[in-house]
VMD Tcl script that draws the C-alpha trace (Angstrom):
set ca {
  {-0.70 54.15 24.14}
  {-0.10 54.75 27.87}
  {2.97 52.46 27.92}
  {4.33 53.91 24.68}
  {4.48 57.40 26.09}
  {5.40 56.84 29.68}
  {8.39 54.67 28.91}
  {9.94 58.09 28.39}
  {9.17 59.16 31.81}
  {6.93 59.05 34.44}
  {5.92 56.04 32.91}
  {3.13 54.09 34.10}
  {5.33 54.61 37.16}
  {4.17 58.09 38.01}
  {1.01 57.92 36.13}
  {-0.25 54.85 37.92}
  {1.71 55.31 41.11}
  {0.28 58.66 42.10}
  {-3.28 57.39 42.13}
  {-2.35 54.07 43.72}
  {-0.41 55.65 46.58}
  {-2.70 58.63 47.08}
  {-3.82 57.51 50.50}
  {-0.27 56.95 51.71}
  {0.87 60.35 50.46}
  {-2.01 62.46 51.72}
  {-0.29 63.37 54.98}
  {2.39 65.43 53.22}
  {-0.15 67.68 51.51}
  {-2.21 70.48 52.95}
  {-4.56 72.74 51.04}
  {-4.27 76.50 51.24}
  {-6.69 79.17 50.02}
  {-6.03 80.45 46.53}
  {-3.67 83.42 46.62}
  {-4.46 86.14 44.11}
  {-2.28 88.77 42.52}
  {-3.10 91.56 44.96}
  {-5.41 93.37 42.55}
  {-3.09 93.79 39.61}
  {-4.67 94.10 36.18}
  {-3.36 90.84 34.75}
  {-2.17 87.51 36.12}
  {0.68 85.83 34.26}
  {0.18 82.45 35.94}
  {-1.37 80.98 39.06}
  {0.27 79.08 41.87}
  {-1.03 75.51 42.06}
  {1.21 74.32 44.90}
  {4.22 75.27 46.97}
  {6.93 72.67 47.36}
  {9.86 73.52 49.62}
  {11.07 76.94 48.40}
  {9.63 76.49 44.91}
  {6.21 76.53 43.28}
  {4.22 74.47 40.81}
  {2.13 76.64 38.50}
  {-1.37 76.19 37.16}
  {-0.01 76.25 33.61}
  {2.18 73.24 34.43}
  {-0.85 71.39 35.79}
  {-2.91 72.28 32.74}
  {-0.19 71.26 30.31}
  {0.34 67.88 31.96}
  {-3.42 67.31 31.96}
  {-3.61 68.20 28.26}
  {-0.74 65.83 27.53}
  {-2.52 63.00 29.35}
  {-5.69 63.80 27.42}
  {-3.72 63.48 24.20}
  {-2.30 60.12 25.30}
  {-5.32 58.53 26.95}
  {-8.30 60.60 25.88}
  {-8.81 62.04 29.36}
  {-6.84 63.82 32.04}
  {-6.50 62.99 35.70}
  {-7.95 65.06 38.54}
  {-6.01 68.15 39.50}
  {-4.68 66.70 42.76}
  {-3.20 63.69 40.97}
  {-1.62 65.94 38.35}
  {0.00 68.02 41.10}
  {1.32 64.86 42.74}
  {2.86 63.76 39.46}
  {4.46 67.16 39.02}
  {5.81 66.96 42.56}
  {7.44 63.62 41.76}
  {8.94 65.15 38.64}
  {10.20 68.04 40.77}
  {12.03 65.58 43.03}
  {13.70 63.80 40.13}
  {14.58 67.01 38.31}
  {16.23 68.39 41.43}
  {18.42 65.31 41.76}
  {19.26 65.37 38.06}
  {20.22 69.04 38.20}
  {22.38 68.45 41.27}
  {24.15 65.65 39.39}
  {24.55 68.01 36.40}
  {22.84 65.39 34.25}
  {22.81 66.47 30.60}
  {19.64 67.29 28.72}
  {18.82 64.89 25.86}
  {20.23 65.95 22.47}
  {17.86 67.40 19.89}
  {18.04 64.27 17.74}
  {16.87 62.12 20.67}
  {13.87 64.40 21.18}
  {13.13 64.25 17.44}
  {13.17 60.43 17.56}
  {10.90 60.42 20.60}
  {8.48 62.77 18.85}
  {8.41 60.66 15.67}
  {7.81 57.49 17.69}
  {5.06 59.20 19.64}
  {3.24 60.35 16.51}
  {3.39 56.79 15.13}
  {1.29 55.59 18.08}
  {-1.70 57.31 16.46}
  {-3.64 55.92 13.48}
  {-2.28 58.68 11.23}
  {-0.43 62.00 11.43}
  {-3.74 63.71 10.71}
  {-5.39 61.98 13.67}
  {-2.48 62.99 15.87}
  {-2.83 66.62 14.83}
  {-6.58 66.51 15.39}
  {-6.21 65.09 18.90}
  {-3.31 67.41 19.71}
  {-5.37 70.45 18.82}
  {-8.39 69.11 20.72}
  {-6.20 68.77 23.80}
  {-5.03 72.36 23.38}
  {-1.38 71.51 22.80}
  {0.99 72.98 20.24}
  {3.62 70.86 18.51}
  {6.24 72.74 20.53}
  {4.33 71.88 23.71}
  {4.32 68.17 22.88}
  {8.04 68.26 22.11}
  {8.69 70.07 25.39}
  {6.76 67.44 27.34}
  {8.56 64.60 25.58}
  {11.95 66.22 26.19}
  {11.17 66.48 29.89}
  {9.92 62.90 30.09}
  {13.02 61.70 28.26}
  {15.32 63.69 30.53}
  {13.78 62.42 33.76}
  {13.50 58.78 32.73}
  {17.07 58.83 31.39}
  {18.28 60.11 34.75}
  {16.44 57.35 36.59}
  {18.03 54.81 34.27}
  {21.45 56.34 34.90}
  {20.94 56.34 38.66}
  {19.40 52.91 39.21}
  {20.55 50.67 36.34}
  {23.93 49.78 37.94}
  {22.11 48.15 40.86}
  {19.41 46.53 38.72}
  {21.13 43.18 38.26}
  {19.25 40.28 36.65}
  {20.46 36.68 36.71}
  {19.70 33.69 34.48}
  {17.26 32.17 36.98}
  {15.14 35.33 36.94}
  {15.12 35.34 33.14}
  {14.07 31.69 33.00}
  {11.35 32.24 35.61}
  {9.96 35.20 33.69}
  {9.99 33.19 30.46}
  {8.14 30.26 32.03}
  {5.74 32.15 34.30}
  {4.87 35.25 32.27}
  {6.26 35.44 28.76}
  {5.34 32.00 27.38}
  {1.87 31.84 29.02}
  {0.95 35.25 27.58}
  {1.91 34.18 24.06}
  {0.04 30.88 24.40}
  {-3.05 32.71 25.62}
  {-2.99 34.79 22.43}
  {-2.46 31.70 20.28}
  {1.05 32.77 19.27}
  {4.11 30.59 18.89}
  {6.57 30.61 21.77}
  {10.18 31.23 20.64}
  {13.19 29.55 22.19}
  {14.45 31.19 25.37}
  {17.83 31.89 23.75}
  {16.10 33.98 21.07}
  {14.42 36.32 23.54}
  {16.88 36.26 26.44}
  {18.25 39.76 25.82}
  {14.76 41.20 25.47}
  {13.60 39.58 28.71}
  {16.73 40.74 30.53}
  {15.98 44.35 29.58}
  {12.34 44.01 30.63}
  {13.45 42.78 34.05}
  {16.10 45.48 34.34}
  {13.49 48.14 33.59}
  {11.18 46.58 36.17}
  {13.96 46.70 38.76}
  {14.75 50.33 37.90}
  {11.08 51.23 38.29}
  {10.85 49.46 41.66}
  {13.97 51.17 42.98}
  {12.84 54.56 41.70}
  {9.45 54.16 43.36}
  {11.04 53.22 46.69}
  {13.36 56.23 46.48}
  {10.47 58.57 45.70}
  {8.36 57.15 48.53}
  {11.19 57.79 50.98}
  {11.92 61.27 49.61}
  {8.29 62.37 49.86}
  {8.32 61.65 53.56}
  {10.67 64.61 54.04}
  {8.76 67.09 51.88}
  {5.83 69.35 52.63}
  {3.64 70.35 49.74}
  {0.94 72.99 50.15}
  {-1.71 72.81 47.44}
  {-3.52 76.04 46.59}
  {-7.24 75.54 46.05}
  {-8.60 76.29 42.62}
  {-11.57 78.41 41.70}
  {-10.95 81.68 43.53}
  {-10.35 84.83 41.56}
  {-6.70 85.34 40.69}
}
mol new
graphics top color blue
foreach p $ca { graphics top sphere $p radius 0.5 }
foreach p [lrange $ca 0 end-1] q [lrange $ca 1 end] { graphics top cylinder $p $q radius 0.2 }
display resetview
């Protein structure tokens, strides 16, 4: 399920990368006391973090956590969620600067239909969606964002993600065929799966280049995380 959803976006890329690189990224984060609303009667939303001249809100953190709960049955710790949102903020800023187009409605509809099919039944999907506290509109909004960001990364890094025949053959011999044999499945001819393997390797190269770019970009950012738990 994790791969099925994060191929739209922040892929196992952000989802795994944030936790994996947490130690390396810690120096760009500092925690601030929770800032309240100055005594007003009602708070619309809380500030989870400040990044450059922008903010990440508590509702964004909660929604991403709920989405991860829907996908994997549990959500990550708050700090990791904020780090993922910060990575999304970086990509979104670049996409907006490039005037990259939002995905059309039909692409979002396809993504939603494919997502629902990852569950045992539509009824099970609805049950888990409601348990996570997400509306159908909320799921569609998350998928649209994931699709937008991952499409931009593909647009930005695919031209440089070149794969040659030797790489395809090496992947076939070292990874693809052994995995099938281990599962007791027949191994097809290389010619029959060459295009599929090429795309797998291209996606791997895109992911590697995107991660390197994000690592370098984070070095120039300062993110102040607001502690949770104080009255707002």
